[in-house]
N, C-alpha and C positions, 0 to 999 in steps of 0.2 A: 731861233736865233733870228735876230734882225741886223739891218744895217742902221746904223746910229742916229747919224745924219748927213746931208749932202741932199746932191741929185738924186737920190735912190732908200732916202731915207722912209724906212720902217719896211721896208722888203724885208719878207722873211727869206731868209733862204735854205737851204737843205747842209745838212751835216751827216758826218759821217757812225754810223754806231757801232764805234769797235772800241777794244781798249789800247789799240796803238796811236789814238788821237785823242786829243784832249783841248776844244774848241778853247779860243782865247774869250773868257766871259765879257756880254755886252758893257758892264760898266768897268771892265779893264780897257777894251779897246776903246771906251767914252774916254778914259784918263789920258789915254795913250795918246789920242788925237787934241784933246785939249795941250796939253804940254809940246805938240810938234805939229799944232794948226797953223803957222806961219809958212812953216817950209817945206809943207804935202800941197799949196796951191804950184802946176804946172811942173811939179818933180818927177825925177824916172826913180822908181820904186821896187825892190824885190821884195817879197813874200818869199824867203826860203823855208822849207819845213812848211809848206799850205797847210797842208789839212783841206779845209774847206774851202780856202781861200776867203775866207771873211775881214782879214785886216788890210789882205790886195784891194780886195772890192770898198772896204770904208775909205782906201785912201784915193779909190777911183770916182767915187760918191762925192768924196771932198775935194775933186779939182786935180788929181794927179795927173801929169800928162799920160802918161802910160804905166804900165807894171808887169814885169815877170812872177810867174808865180814857179815856183817846185815844189815837187813833192814825190818820193821814191814810190808811194803807192798807188799804182794804179784807179783801184775803185774812187782814191781822193782827188785825181788831176780831172775823173771822169765829172764829178762833184762841184769841181773849180768850172770845168766849162759851162756844166748845168745854170750854176747859180751866174756867170756872168751872162752867158745870154739870157736868163731872167733879170738881170738890168741893165741889159744891153750895153756892154761895156768891153764883149768881145773882141771888137775893133783895136782897143786900146791896151789887147793884153796878146802877152806869149803865155804858153804853157810846159812847162818840160818836168817827164815823169822819168827822172832821173837822180842819181843819187846824188846828192848835195855838194860831190868832188868834184863828180864832172859835170853838171852842170855852170860851177864855175869858172872853169876848165875849159869850157862852150861860151861863156858869153863875157870872156876877158876882154873884150873893146867896149864892154860899153861902160860907162862911169854913173855912178848911183849916187842919187841925192842923198836917199832914203834908203836901208836895208835894216827889215826886221825878218831876226830869226829866233825862231822858235821851235826849236828841235824836242826832241824826249830829253825829260829830266836825268840829270844827276851819269849822263853818260859821256862825257867831256867834249861831246860833238857841235857845241858854239863855239869855242874857245878855238878847236880843231878849222870850223868855220871863218870864225875873225882871223887867223893866220891866213889863212888861204886870201880871204878878202884883202888882206894886207900886202903879198906876195905879187897877186893878179891887180894889183892897184884899181878896185873894181869903187872906190868909194873917192867922189867927190871931193876935195881940199874940204871946204867946208861942210860935208855930208854927216851925217847923223848914222849909227848903226845900236838898233834899241834888239838886245837879248833878252829875250825871256827866259826864267829861272823858274826855278824852286827856290823857296824858303832854307833848305835843306844845302844846297848847291854852293861847294864855295869857288866864288869868279876871282881874280886878278881884275886890279883897279888900272891894268894897264897892261893888254895884248898887242904887242908887238909896239906899231906905232901908233895904236890908240888909245887915248884914257878915260876911264869912266869919268865923265863928268854932274851925274844925279844918276840916282835911286830912287825906286820909290815902288812901295810892300803893298799890294792890294791881298788880304787874306794871307794864301801860301803863295800868291805869285808873285816874283819880281821882275820891273821893268828897270835893267841896268842901259842908261845912255853914253854911248861914246861918241868922239870925234879924233880927230887927228890928231898928235900932241904939238902945242907949241914952242 
């Protein structure tokens, strides 16, 4: 897996060899960042259920001010740190090895521009995470939540104070884009 664009373009990053992780493919990451390209520079980014950290590192490579990475799996956060060191982005990063609910409660004083959520598919964790993001008011008024799902997963167009404004399908992967209701 490689970083697609920006300062770390072409950097090969390490992934986890496990059934419990499913890295976002280069093609999907490239499509994601072409959609949110204008929002990324100088943004505060959260990569929730981060896995290898590829999405957050891509955001940093494209000019995000900082990125918070969270994954409950210790092996994942170890790999995230290795990848950040390789990309020379560790000074712009904070890593949590905690359950997503604990992380969202712990960082409730941060306002994010972009939150990327890629939980295990078909378990309802993304919807629960978005509800917590709403209750902690973690997203800036004009911020974006991107929720990656599987094509079989049925998710609502409105979750709490957020409404879906775009949906893009790439193979079995679907990127769902949410913003604050107007």
